[in-house]
Each structure stands twice: as C-alpha cells, then as structure tokens.
N, C-alpha and C positions, 0 to 999 in steps of 0.2 A: 593395684588399687584402681588404674584406669580401666582396666580389663574388667575387673568386677563390676565397676559402675557401668560399664558398656553393656555387660552381660544383663544387668538388672533393669535396662533402658524399657524392654519390652513389657516388663511387670509394671513398672512405675511411671510409664511414658506421659501420661496424663498429669501426674503429680510433679514430676520434673519440669514439663513445659510450663505448668501454672506457676511454680516458683520462678522460673525465669522470666515470664512475662509480668509477673507481680513487682519483681525487683526494676525489672526495666519501667514500666508504668510509674511506679512510686518514686523511682530514682528521676525521673523526668519532672513529674508534680512536686516532689520534693525540693528541686531547686528552686521553684517559686516561692515555696515556703520558706526556705532558709534565706533566700535573696530579699525577702520581706521581714526579716527576723520574727517569724509568727509560729515557731516550732511548736508552742504550747498548743497551738490551734491543733494539730496533728492529734495529740493525745486527746483533746477534749471531743474532736470529731469520733475518734476511736470508741470513746465511752458513749456517746451519743447513738451510735451504730448499735453497740451492744444493748442499748435501751430497747431500741425497735426490734432487735431480734428477740430479745426476752420477752417482749409484749406480743411479738407473732407467736413463739412458742405457746405462751398461756392461750391464745386465741385458738391455736389448734387443738388444745385440750378441751376447749369449750364446745369447738365443733365436732370434736370425737376423731379426729384425724390421728392416723399412727405417725407420731412425729420422728420415729427411727425410720420408716421406710416412704411415708407419704410424700410424692411429689409435689401434691398441691401445699403441702406444709412447709417444705423446704423452699417454694417460691414465695410463701406468704411471708415467713420472717426474713428472707431475704430481700423483698419489697419494702417492708417496715423497716427494716434496718437502714435501708438507702433513705427512705423518706425522713425518718428522725436525724440521720446523719446530715443529710440536706438542709434541714430545719435548723439544726445546731450550727452548721457552717454559715448560714444566711444569718443568724443571731449573731454571731460574732462579726460579720461583715458589715453588720449595721449598727453596732456598738457604739461607734464614734459619733451617730447623728444624734443621739440623746446624750444625757446627762452621765451618764455611766462610759468608763473608757472600755476600749474593746479588751483589754485585758481581764477587766472585772467580769465582763460577759463571757469570756472564754473560760475563766475560773469557774463561774456559774454553771456553764454547760458541762464542764468535766464533772463537778461534783455531783450534779443532777443524775448525768448518765452513769457513773459508777456506783451511786447508793441505789437508785431505783432499779438498775438493771438486774441486782442481785434481789432486791425485796420482790420484785415483781414474779420471780419464779422460786422464791425461798421455801413455798410449801409444795414443790412440784420436784421431786427426786430427779426425775429425767432432765428437766428444763435446767434445774440447776448445775447437774453435770453437763449439760450442753454448754451452758455459758461459761463453766469453768475451763471445758474443753478449749472452746474458742479464746479465752484468756491465755490459756498455756500454749497455745499456737500448734497448729498441725497443719501439714500440706498433703500427706498421704491419701487422704481421703477425697482428693480433687478428681473431676471427671472431665470428660471431652467436651462438656457444654461449658465447663467453666474455661477451657483452653480458648475457644472460641469467643466467648465472651470479653476474657481479657486482651485476646489479641484484636478485637476490635476496639476497645477502649484505647489501647496503644497507638493502632494506628491514626485514631481521631486525635488523641493529644498530640502526636507528632505533627499531623496537619494544621492543629489550630496554632501550634509553636512557629510553624515554618511560615504559614499564611500571614498571620497577624504578629510577625516577629517584632516589628519595630513599634506598635502600640503596646505590646507586652512587655518588653523591655522599658520603653518609656514610663509606664505606669510603674512598675517595679522600682524602680531607679529614682525617678524624678516625678511625681504626682503632681506637683504645681506646674511644671513646664508640661507634662502632658496634656494638662486641661488647658493651658494657655495655646497649644498646638491643635485644640479643637478633639483632643480624645475624651470619651466620655468615661472617666475613670469610676464612677459610681457603679454605673453597669458593668464595667470590667470588673470590679469587686465583687458584684453578685454573682456573676457568670463564673468567675473564678471559684467562689465560695460553693456553687452548686457543685461545679465539675470535681472539686477536691471532696465534697461529701459523697457524691457516686462512686468516686474511685476508691476512697478509703474503705466505704462499706462493702464493696464488692470483693476488695481485697481481704477484708476481715473475714468475710464468709468463707472465702477459699483457703486462707492461710492462717488465720487468728490475728490476735490483736498484737501480741511482741513482734513477729516478724514483719506483720504490715507497717507498725509504727518505726522499726528501726530500718526498714527498707525506704520509708519515707524520709527519716533524717539524717542518719549516719552517712550513707554515700554522700548526699547533699552537702553536710557539713565537711567532709573531707574534699570535695571539689572547690569548696569555697576556700579551704586553705591551700589547695594546689593552682589554682586557676587565677592568672591574672586580671581576667575581666568577667563578669557576670554571664555575660554572652556564653562564654566556654563551658560554664557549668552546665548548661542544657545537653551538652554533650559527654562531658565528662562524667557527671553523676551517674546517669542511666549505665554506662560503660562499667563503671567502678561497681556497681549493684549487680549487674549481670554476672561479669567476671567473679566477684568473691562470692555471689550466690552459687555460680556453677562448682567453685572450689569448695564451698561448704557442703554441698551435695555429694561431692565425691568422697570427702572425709567421712561425712555422716555413713554413708553407706559403706565405707571400708571399716570403720571403727564402731559401727551400730550405735550412733547416737541419733537424736533427733534433729532433723534438718535445719528446721526453723530456727531453734536455738545456735546450731553450728554456724549457721550464717549470719546471726546477728553477732555472736562473739567475734567473727572475722571482720564484721563493719567496724566494731569496736577497735579491734587491733589496728585496724586501717587508719581511722580517725587518730588515735594515738601517735600513729608514726606520722601522721600529716602534720599534726601539732608540733611534734618532736622536730620535723624537717623545718617548719616555720620558723622554730626559734635558734636555729642555727645562726651562727655569727654571719652577717652580711646577707642573711636570706630575709628580705624585705618584702619580697613578691612571691607569687605562685611561679610553678614550673611549666604550667601550660599557658 
C-alpha cells in the first residue's frame, strides 16, 4: 500500500503536496475558529467564496475566455472567490457592531452564498459543472503554482501565530482583558476575518468545499478535546490534519477512492474517538 503510494508520487506530486499544505494551513487557522466557537463562519465563508467563483465563471463567458483552459479565467474566478470570501468574513466580523448578532450575519452570508452561487451559473452548463465539481471536492487537479501559493500562506500564518502569539491568544480567550491591556481587538477581528477569507478561498479553489471545510474544523475540534490548553491546539490541530490527510491519501490511492472524501472521513473518525476519550471515567482534561 505504501509502496504503491510512493510509486504514484511522481504523477500526483502537486496534488499530494497541495493536500498536505491545505490541511496544515487550515488546521492552524481552524484552531482560531474553533477556539472562538465560530465554526459556522467557516461554512459561511466557503459558500461566499463559491459565489465569487461562480461570478468569475460567468464573467469569463462574457469575455469569451475558455473557462476550461484559460489561465486568465482561472485567475479571475480565483481572485473573485477570494474577494467575496473576504467580504463575507468581514461582514461576520462586523456583525456585533450593529443591531444584528454575529450569528445572524453569518447565517445570511451562508444562505446568500449557497443560493446565488448556483443561480449565477444555472444557465451555464460548464459553470454549473465547475461549481458542482468544487462542492464535491477534488485535489487531483492541483498544480505546482498552487503548491507554492499554499506554502507561502502556511509560512505567513505560522509567522503571524508565533510573532503575535500573546496578543492573539488574549484576543481569543479574553477580549475584555485584551482591550484592558491595550490590544486593539477590533483590528484583530478584522485582520483575522480577512486572513480567514483568503485562506479558505484559496483552499477551496485547490481542494473543493468539502475537504476545505473538513480540514478547517474537524482536526481543530479533535485538538480541542485532546488539549489541556488552547495554545497547544495551534500545534496539535495542524499535526493531526496533516497526519490524517497523509493516511487518507495512502488509503485513497490503494483503494481507488476520492482522496478528499477519504481524508474528511478519517477526520470524522478522529473526532469521534476524541469525544469518546473525553467521556471516559476520570477523564476531565485533554492528553496534550
């Protein structure tokens, strides 16, 4: 099984590396989302990104770009997917400043993205197929450019988490105390929303919605149940995501299953095991 996976590495190198980078990146960012109890925001931003991609596909057709092979077309709907995802993330971050709650704005973003992303391409056979393709999740089509982009985002995310560790943790755990200590929590909220939008949009374009959302929340939820402190989640979550993604890639290659769905299934089993471990008698805290 492992030998067969190694033999397939040369053919699917970009896809495998992209999957591992996406899982590590989203595992790290997902620790923030889960620690702040904002899991549904990940789903809302995913759907917002799909709306941007669908809009980009329609614009490609209007410009006469070959959406199947055009490099400009791919860049256009990737860019719009990122812009709309960031806009959706900012809308959720600013939700508490008005009359509506953050949850209400998040629900609105999710439903708008989910409905309009299909309506925009409803009369475009190729566009609808592309949206359904991303919703179903696929990693096989990733290229070397995707690998470099994801690696850059991962390095930047790690640098931010390390350099601003104290301010980040204080903002997540106790916003009131953070403000009292001079931390600009509102600015941090907006910055985290923008970064989440960029990361999720990029990951969806490479790996699809199912894999991206699964990698964002499931390893982080497992880490939350396994860790005694929130700060340890930022290490355990991406490690779990990468490890189980690698196992999923090996199994998918051996059994000829879709790798994204296999990885998410393993994430789900991991979370069920973490829940079961947490419910054991005398188990009141994590193991890390």
